[in-house]
Backbone as CSV, one residue per row, in Angstrom:
resi,resn,N_x,N_y,N_z,CA_x,CA_y,CA_z,C_x,C_y,C_z
1,MET,76.783,63.446,143.264,77.003,64.182,142.142,76.399,63.784,141.298
2,SER,76.006,64.587,140.416,75.483,63.688,139.062,76.146,64.404,138.145
3,GLU,76.892,63.046,136.783,77.793,64.356,135.850,77.102,64.828,134.811
4,GLN,76.008,65.422,135.256,75.073,66.204,134.304,75.477,67.530,134.125
5,TYR,76.142,67.955,132.334,76.716,69.501,132.888,76.141,69.410,130.960
6,GLU,76.233,70.788,130.701,76.378,71.333,129.885,76.942,72.421,129.282
7,TYR,77.427,72.613,128.442,78.558,73.942,128.137,77.091,75.216,127.818
8,VAL,77.545,76.255,128.281,76.385,77.505,127.755,77.831,78.661,126.960
9,PRO,77.281,79.916,125.516,78.217,80.507,125.347,78.377,81.495,126.133
10,HIS,79.053,81.761,126.147,79.707,83.380,127.303,80.923,84.085,126.719
11,PRO,79.495,85.368,125.572,80.817,86.700,124.604,82.438,86.734,126.160
12,LEU,82.398,86.299,127.071,83.765,86.606,127.243,84.677,85.394,127.526
13,LEU,84.342,84.425,126.766,85.127,83.275,126.988,86.905,83.539,126.381
14,ARG,87.314,82.993,126.697,89.349,82.911,125.923,89.666,84.483,126.750
15,ARG,88.525,84.996,127.466,88.971,86.542,127.417,89.761,86.649,128.885
16,ARG,90.402,87.704,129.392,90.922,88.478,130.709,89.301,88.686,131.345
17,VAL,89.318,88.531,132.457,87.852,88.745,133.835,88.673,88.492,134.436
18,ARG,87.697,89.083,135.456,87.915,89.919,136.672,86.815,88.870,137.839
19,ASP,87.090,88.006,138.477,86.597,87.073,139.830,86.461,88.651,140.814
20,ILE,85.477,88.915,140.998,84.882,90.396,141.759,85.007,89.152,143.281
21,ALA,84.569,88.105,143.383,84.489,87.314,144.802,85.815,87.805,145.703
22,SER,86.919,87.322,144.661,89.064,86.767,144.900,89.730,88.341,144.368
23,GLY,89.128,89.142,143.520,89.319,90.653,143.077,90.376,89.943,142.167
24,ALA,90.891,88.396,141.483,91.700,87.970,140.908,91.399,88.557,139.828
25,GLU,92.788,88.647,138.453,92.090,89.234,136.966,92.741,87.007,136.647
26,VAL,92.226,86.857,136.645,92.005,85.574,135.289,91.504,85.396,134.129
27,ASP,91.839,84.312,133.256,91.291,84.046,132.520,89.967,83.047,132.227
28,LEU,88.893,83.678,131.886,87.549,82.540,131.730,87.349,81.098,130.338
29,MET,87.823,80.131,131.395,88.287,78.810,130.243,86.583,78.794,129.882
30,ALA,85.569,78.598,130.583,84.443,77.524,130.164,83.391,78.398,130.763
31,VAL,82.316,78.169,130.466,80.343,78.410,131.644,79.709,77.199,130.960
32,ILE,79.233,76.414,132.704,79.221,74.989,132.502,77.339,75.338,133.475
33,ASN,76.709,75.141,132.518,75.602,74.747,133.323,75.625,73.354,133.866
34,GLU,75.433,73.215,135.599,75.475,72.450,135.917,74.970,71.689,136.969
35,ASN,74.380,70.252,137.140,74.144,69.675,138.482,74.900,69.739,139.647
36,VAL,74.956,70.224,140.216,75.780,70.914,141.465,75.047,69.781,142.965
37,SER,73.897,69.370,142.680,73.197,68.617,144.006,74.038,67.393,143.717
38,ASP,73.952,66.744,145.076,74.501,65.082,145.520,73.860,64.904,146.391
39,THR,72.049,65.019,145.939,71.084,64.546,146.219,70.469,63.982,145.055
40,GLY,68.924,63.065,145.244,68.299,62.508,144.161,67.484,63.806,143.509
41,LEU,67.700,65.925,143.852,67.267,66.183,143.617,67.796,67.261,142.420
42,ALA,67.721,67.364,141.839,68.599,68.235,140.061,68.302,69.857,140.494
43,CYS,69.690,69.813,141.070,70.039,71.798,141.519,71.028,72.013,140.412
44,TRP,70.354,72.379,139.278,71.425,73.078,138.187,71.745,74.798,138.711
45,MET,72.768,74.950,137.916,73.599,76.161,138.378,74.552,76.499,137.340
46,GLU,74.862,77.978,136.927,76.107,77.647,135.687,77.526,78.124,136.650
47,LEU,78.275,77.587,136.391,79.952,78.314,136.855,80.684,78.768,135.441
48,ALA,81.266,79.449,136.243,82.178,79.855,135.359,83.794,79.257,135.876
49,TYR,84.500,78.134,134.791,85.734,78.113,134.685,86.408,78.763,135.027
50,ILE,87.942,79.165,135.803,88.140,80.463,135.323,90.337,79.591,135.816
51,ARG,90.549,80.270,134.735,92.566,80.025,135.453,93.097,80.892,136.056
52,GLY,93.327,81.070,137.171,94.291,82.463,137.527,95.718,81.629,136.961
53,ALA,96.293,82.985,137.455,97.949,82.358,137.513,98.603,82.205,137.527
54,SER,98.535,80.712,138.573,99.375,79.270,138.817,99.233,78.178,137.464
55,GLY,97.176,78.811,136.832,97.496,77.621,136.336,96.085,76.565,136.365
56,LEU,96.061,76.460,137.618,94.960,75.739,138.029,93.326,76.771,137.427
57,GLU,93.130,75.557,136.901,91.258,76.511,136.964,90.285,75.620,138.287
58,PHE,89.659,76.344,138.625,89.002,76.522,139.526,87.163,77.763,139.429
59,THR,86.344,77.067,139.911,84.762,77.260,140.022,84.098,78.565,140.431
60,THR,83.502,79.639,140.490,83.420,80.701,140.019,81.938,80.866,139.958
61,SER,80.555,81.582,140.917,79.464,81.843,140.217,79.535,82.791,138.867
62,VAL,78.928,82.362,137.475,79.333,83.581,136.334,78.555,84.720,137.188
63,ALA,77.724,84.802,138.203,77.499,86.236,138.044,79.059,87.026,138.276
64,ASN,80.165,86.633,139.241,81.212,86.860,139.625,82.406,87.369,138.718
65,VAL,81.740,86.748,137.593,82.617,87.327,136.440,82.381,88.746,135.493
66,VAL,83.462,89.707,135.458,82.976,90.775,135.232,84.610,91.095,133.828
67,PRO,84.441,92.267,132.988,85.636,91.770,132.168,87.132,92.353,132.394
68,ALA,87.399,91.819,132.245,89.049,92.846,132.918,89.193,94.514,132.406
69,VAL,89.674,95.387,133.171,90.413,96.186,132.306,90.893,95.853,130.940
70,ASP,92.148,95.263,130.956,92.599,95.373,129.624,91.697,94.382,128.705
71,GLY,90.428,93.721,129.518,90.547,92.423,128.222,90.497,91.855,127.086
72,GLN,92.456,91.734,127.301,92.565,90.729,125.866,92.329,89.358,126.095
73,ALA,92.439,88.583,125.014,92.225,87.669,124.923,93.405,86.934,124.856
74,CYS,93.120,85.390,126.111,93.895,84.717,126.873,94.825,83.974,125.472
75,SER,96.364,83.376,125.602,97.118,82.739,124.791,96.943,80.959,124.686
């Protein structure tokens, strides 16, 4: 996989969001336009890096991120 990426501004950065894929309320830490291809052809995708209650970050599609009910900023 290529190491190419760029940060993308997002109105919900550092806020509480709901990951509709898992149903969990998490903190949106970053949105990155990343080359996810492991071949020679580039395949760019916007990924949301989210942090769960465990403190571990994982990725989901940006389309899966919606504002949480309380919408509080994370600390």
